[in-house]
N, C-alpha and C positions, 0 to 999 in steps of 0.2 A: 218323401210321399208328401208333405202338405203342402211342397213346392206346385206339385203336378198336380194334385186335387185344387188348388189354388186357382191353377191356370187354365183348369178345366179339362187337362186332358185325361185327367182320369176320374172316376166320381168316386167318394167315401163310400164304402161300404154301409150301410146301415146300423148292421150289426158290432160295428169298430167305433161306433159313435159315443158310447159310455167310456170307454177306455181312452180314447183319443181326447174327449171332454174334460177325463182327469187330467189327462197329463198337460193340458192347455190351462188347467184352470178356467175352466167356464163353464158357463151353465147348460148340461146336456140338452136339455130342452130345446134351448135355443138352436145348437149345432145341429140338433135332429131335426129341426125345420128347416134348416140352409141344404143339410142332405137331402131331403126328401125334395125339396124343390132343385134341386142339381139332377133327381133322378127322372121325377114324373111331375111338370107342373099341374096336372088336373088332380095329380092325388095329393098334392099340397095344396090346392085349393079344398080339395076335399076335407082333409086333416083340418085347415081352419075353419070351414064351415061348422065343423061337428064340433070339434075342442076352444074353438073360439080363439084363446091365445094362451102361449106357451107359461108356464110359468115356474120360478126359480124356485130351487129347494126352500128358500125362505118363505116365498110367495105360499108354498103348498102348506110350511109349517101353521102358517095363518089360516089358512082355508082349511085345514083339520080341526084347528082350533075352534073357529068361527062354527063348523058342522056339530063338534061335541058340545061348545055351548049351548046351541040351539036345538039340540037333541037329533037332529038332521032333519029339523023342519024347513030349509031352502026358505030363508025368513027374506023380508024384500027390504033393501035398502031405501029405507025412509031417512027424510030431511033429518028427523034427530038423530037416527044412527049415524048418518056421513058425516052430522057436528062431531056426534063423540070420538068416530074415529080420525078426525084431523086436529081433533083436540089430544090426542094423543101424541102427536106429532108437532103442536105448538102450533097450529094453523087456524 
């Protein structure tokens, strides 16, 4: 099945993305975007315009923590905040 999808001979059904991503040990959000691109270019553009970027499960956990810590206030990424985040990673 993978070689058929990879060659473009068949499209990856969107409902199969979670299971396939799990078996491939890859990010389901990224695989979903690739599958949408394969299905419908205009839809892929709309998804990107609305959701901006696909995030991994780890990134989603960071975002959830940020939302919780800020009481869902949608904080602006200030220079000070950016420095604090980068400092976590030694940058």
